Structures are given as structure tokens and as C-alpha cells.
C-alpha positions, 0 to 999 in steps of 0.5 A: 247568077248575073241577075240583071243580065237575066232580067234583060234577056226577056225584058223583066221589069222588077224582081223584089226580095221580101225578108221578114226575120220574125216569121222566117219569110223569104219570098221573091216576087217577079214582075215580068210585064205590065204593058196590058195591066197589073201583073197577076200570078200565084204564090208558090211555096216550095223547098228549093235546093238553092236561092238561085233555083228559087229566083229562076223559078219565079222569073220563068213562071212570071214570064209564063203568066204574061203569055197566059194572061195576054193570050186569054184576052185579060187586061193583066200582065204577068208576075209570080211569087215563090216563097222558100219554105216547106208548105207542110211545116213553115206556114204561119199567120205572121209569114203570110201577113208579112208577105201581104204587106209587101204586096200592098207596098207594090201598090197594085203592080202585082196581084197574087193568087194560090199556087202549088203549096198555098191554099185559099186559107193562106190567101185569106190571111194575105187579104187581111193586109192587102186587097191585091189578092184573088182566090180567097174564100167565097165568103169574102166575094171570091169565085171559090174552087177554080177547077170547074172553070178550068174544065169548062175552058178546056172543054171549049178549047177541045171543041175548037180543036176538034173543028180544026181536025175533023171539020166539026166541033161536035164531040158526040161519038168521039173517043177521048183518052183522058190522062189523070182524073183529078178535079179539073179532068173529072169536070171535063169528063162530065162535059164530054159525057153530056155531049156523048163522047166516049171516055177512056181514063187513067190515073194513079189514083184508083178511086178517081178512075172508079168514079169516072167509070161509075159516073160516066161509063168510062173505060179504065186503062193502066197509066202506061197504056193510055198512049197506045189506045185507039182514040180521036183526042188525047187529053193530058190532064196530069203531069207535064211533059207527057208529049215526048220522044217516047209517047208521040210515036204511040199516039193514035189521036188526031188532037191533043187538048188537055188541062196539064201545064207544060205538056210538051217535054221540049218546044221541038215536040211542037214541031214534030206534032206539026209535021205529023199533022196532029192538032195541038191546042197549046196548054196555056191557052186552053187551060186559062179558065182558072185564071180568067175566073179569078181575074173576074174577082178584080171587078167584084165576082160575077159567075155569069160574066166569068163563064162568058169570058171563059167561053172565048177560049174557043175563039182563042184556040181558033186564032192560034190555028189561024196564026199557025197556018198564016205563018206556017209555024207549030201551034205552040209557037203561034200561041206565043206569037198571038200573046206577043202581038196583043202586047205589042198592039197595046204597047202604043196606047199604054205605058207601064201600069200605074195604079189609079184605084178606080177600076180594080178590086172593088170588093171592099 
């Protein structure tokens, strides 16, 4: 792999390899862009098939966080860590403490959080070595479980998408097909139910489906049937890539708005939705409630302030639609453009992030 060539292609700032023989730590921290502020992005622990696969994943995810944080209106850049290892058997206090010291050594250029394969407890161990970690236990001044915050943001974004498609942001009487009813989607269903939406749900977990049926009067369907149901809004809240060549022709919805990551199987599927007149709320804009919530910890967590910021996902989604119409481009491209325009406009007033210690991480 030609690393510098890859870094140059999307203008990455830094790639840090962290090794600790004693604990078996093999971590890669990718910092994509700190124009707007320090890079924030979670730590993923995974059994990669090769070191190159781990590097590529870290780089790809870091760049994604730059766009997500910029589009969310946060004063944060994008970064990500991957730790090579099996989260079921390779974790130890020594490993996460060694990793915490590497983060501390970056002196605020990178702030971590939990991700696939890591937990709140892992973040608590990292916190013993560095301030530059979010998503720790509420006892240490954290925001706790991010699912309700993410769900509230998706709900707000869905209302903005409904306004674009139906002329009104009211979801009363609207039929919403929710794919996956995990923690985030369950909370989303609660908001929708309270507003008087009709719910159709599916999940491979039968208990999750039953809970939604009992609590919200939802109608249950088999996982494969969710694409064919008569509905106004399709909410993908499980796996990525469910908007693809097979599913798009089946969808009856006028709106796609959900919490899943990487909803489009390929970028070109955004073009297909655009041509078909389906209103798509881009995933990383609508599901940013969780990252907005943990970012508030950097100022000493205040739930009311965090929720107020999450409410602005409504405005962010509206802005994406405006750019889409302005430039006659699909909304997934418009979302990238919105993030890029914000970074560009701030580039002139800020240079590479320098930690001065006075405005960030005030909880200790």
C-alpha cells in the first residue's frame, strides 16, 4: 500500500501507529482534518484480515467523521481509531491504558469515543490516562447511552424530510416502515407513536418486534417484506446498504429517513432516488444526534444544551434539500457539499488545530 499517495488523495493530516508489546496493543489512529477543531471519532476493535485492511478502514472512517461533524455544525474535525484484535478475548486494562497514553501524547488533536467492539467500560479505562475521551460512564460526567439522542435527531430530520415531500412536517397519520427495532429505532418509534404516526416494523430479533407491537401498536412484518409495504416513509435503522438495485423498485415510500449508516449500497443509488423523486435524508446528517450528544461532554455535559443542538438536525436536513435544488444534485452529494462548504468557509479564519487547553474538556 502506498500510504502517502492514499493520504494525499483525500488530504489526510496524520496516521499514527501505536504498538505496545506488553499488552498486545496494535492501534491505528487516522486524523483526516482539523480545520474546524480537534478530530473526534470512535475507537473500533476488530479482527481485520490484514494490517492494510485495518489502515484503510481507519482512513475511510476518519474521513466520514470529518463530514459528519462538519455537517452537524460541530467545531470538530474527523478522526478514527481501529485496534486490531478480537473484542471478545483480546481486551485488557493494560491495552486500553497504553492506548490512552498514545491519545494523551497527541495533546488534544484527537478525541476518542466508543464504537464497534468497544464499550463505556473501555472508555473509562482510557480516561484514566487521558482527558481526550468521551462516552465514559455518567458517574464521570458523561452523557450515558447515546441511543435516545440519536433517535431524537432522526425524528427531527424525518419531520424536515416530510415537509419537503408532503408540504407539512406533521407525521400524524403517516405510515412509517421501520427496519430494525434496536435501541435507537425503539426510541424513534416512541416519538413517532406519540405524534400519531402508524408504524410497520421488522427485525430479525422477534422480541424487539414484539415490544414495538405491544408498546406502540405497530404492525409486524417479516424482514424481507418491509420493502414492499404501503408506506409514506421508509426508515432504515439496521444494516447499511439496504437502498440498492433490488430494493429501490419495490419501495412505495416518498421519503427515506432512518438511523442506519451507509444506507445507499453505492453513491449512484442517490442518483436513482433523485431521478425517482424520492426524498432521501442523508444518513450521516440525520443520525448525528449521538455524536452531537457526546461532543457536548467536551464542555461539561448539559443535556438541555445537547438536545437543543440535536434539534438543529431539522435545519441541517432542510439545508441539504436547498443545496440539492440549488445545484440540481442528489441529496447525498448535497450533504457532502454542505460539509465541504462549511470547512472551506472556516479555513480562512482557522489553521491546523492547536490545543490551548482553555475551552475543551472542562470536566476534571
